C-alpha positions as CSV (number, residue, x, y, z in Angstrom):
1,M,-0.9,-63.5,-8.3
2,L,-4.5,-64.1,-7.3
3,E,-4.8,-60.5,-6.0
4,K,-8.1,-58.7,-6.5
5,V,-10.1,-61.9,-7.0
6,N,-13.9,-61.7,-7.4
7,K,-14.5,-65.3,-6.1
8,T,-13.6,-67.0,-2.8
9,P,-12.3,-69.6,-2.4
10,Q,-9.9,-69.5,-5.3
11,N,-9.1,-72.7,-7.3
12,E,-7.2,-73.8,-10.3
13,D,-9.7,-72.0,-12.6
14,T,-9.4,-68.6,-10.9
15,P,-7.9,-66.0,-13.3
16,F,-4.7,-64.4,-12.4
17,H,-4.8,-60.8,-11.4
18,G,-1.4,-59.9,-10.0
19,R,-1.1,-56.3,-8.9
20,S,2.1,-56.3,-7.0
21,P,5.7,-57.1,-8.1
22,D,5.5,-60.4,-6.2
23,G,2.2,-61.4,-7.9
24,I,3.4,-60.3,-11.4
25,S,6.7,-62.3,-11.0
26,K,4.7,-65.4,-9.9
27,M,2.5,-65.0,-13.0
28,A,5.7,-64.8,-15.2
29,G,7.0,-68.0,-13.5
30,F,3.7,-69.8,-14.2
31,E,3.8,-68.8,-17.9
32,L,7.5,-69.9,-18.2
33,T,6.7,-73.2,-16.7
34,R,3.7,-73.7,-19.0
35,N,6.0,-72.8,-22.0
36,Y,8.5,-75.6,-21.1
37,L,5.6,-78.1,-20.8
38,E,4.0,-77.1,-24.1
39,K,7.1,-76.3,-26.2
40,Y,9.6,-78.9,-25.0
41,G,7.3,-81.6,-23.5
42,M,9.1,-81.4,-20.2
43,F,7.4,-82.6,-17.0
44,A,6.6,-79.2,-15.7
45,L,3.9,-78.0,-13.3
46,S,3.0,-75.0,-11.2
47,R,1.6,-74.8,-7.7
48,I,0.1,-71.8,-6.0
49,L,0.6,-72.1,-2.2
50,F,-1.5,-70.2,0.2
51,N,0.0,-69.0,3.5
52,H,2.1,-71.5,5.3
53,E,4.0,-71.5,8.5
54,S,7.1,-73.0,10.0
55,P,9.7,-72.2,12.6
56,R,12.0,-71.0,9.8
57,R,9.8,-68.1,8.9
58,K,11.4,-64.7,9.2
59,T,10.1,-62.1,11.6
60,L,8.5,-60.0,8.9
61,F,5.7,-62.6,8.8
62,V,2.8,-62.2,11.3
63,T,3.2,-65.4,13.4
64,Q,7.0,-65.0,13.8
65,N,6.6,-61.3,14.3
66,I,4.2,-61.8,17.2
67,S,6.3,-64.7,18.7
68,S,9.4,-62.6,18.5
69,A,7.6,-59.6,20.1
70,A,6.3,-61.8,23.0
71,A,9.9,-63.0,23.6
72,R,11.2,-59.4,23.7
73,I,8.5,-58.5,26.2
74,K,9.5,-61.5,28.4
75,L,13.1,-60.3,28.2
76,G,12.1,-56.8,29.2
77,I,13.2,-55.3,25.8
78,N,9.7,-54.3,24.7
79,H,6.5,-53.6,26.6
80,E,3.7,-54.3,24.0
81,I,2.9,-56.0,20.7
82,R,1.5,-54.1,17.8
83,P,0.3,-56.7,15.3
84,G,-1.7,-54.4,12.9
85,S,-5.2,-55.4,11.8
86,L,-6.6,-58.3,13.8
87,D,-9.5,-58.5,11.3
88,A,-7.4,-60.0,8.6
89,K,-8.2,-63.6,7.7
90,R,-5.9,-66.0,5.9
91,D,-5.8,-69.6,4.7
92,W,-3.0,-71.0,6.8
93,W,-1.3,-74.4,6.8
94,H,2.0,-75.8,8.0
95,A,5.0,-75.9,5.6
96,R,5.4,-79.7,6.1
97,D,2.0,-80.2,4.7
98,Y,2.8,-78.1,1.6
99,V,6.0,-80.1,1.0
100,E,4.0,-83.3,1.1
101,A,1.5,-81.8,-1.3
102,M,4.2,-80.8,-3.7
103,W,5.9,-84.2,-3.5
104,L,2.6,-85.8,-4.4
105,M,2.3,-83.4,-7.4
106,V,5.6,-84.4,-8.9
107,K,4.8,-88.1,-8.5
108,Q,1.9,-87.8,-10.9
109,D,2.1,-89.5,-14.3
110,V,0.9,-86.3,-16.0
111,P,1.9,-82.8,-14.8
112,E,-1.0,-80.8,-13.5
113,D,-1.1,-77.3,-11.9
114,F,-2.6,-77.0,-8.4
115,V,-3.7,-74.4,-5.9
116,I,-2.7,-75.7,-2.5
117,A,-4.8,-74.5,0.4
118,T,-7.1,-75.6,3.2
119,G,-10.1,-73.8,1.9
120,K,-10.6,-72.3,5.4
121,S,-9.9,-68.8,6.6
122,H,-8.5,-68.2,10.1
123,S,-8.3,-64.8,11.8
124,V,-4.9,-63.5,12.7
């Protein structure tokens, strides 16, 4: 949804520039939410969550992929880890912290959209 941005870090004023099916569908959800807020006066808000981790993540995500590969090496199933680019940097936080942030959002008197992130990039 914030793909191909010209400014880092992104914030609530960063224009959307979705260039993937995932990003475009998130943009549509954001606009639908805004429609319910403006047209029907519902308490509706959007949040944009940067990368977050938890033990429930599937192995297609980098941290679980590496952890799973390390376990397979220990069991003798695999002999190496191939993580891809180690130069990638991401803003990461734990899912529990995101849930707390979303809970605080819905407790506001007036709905407001938020970008939820740490503002810090970490290498893979």
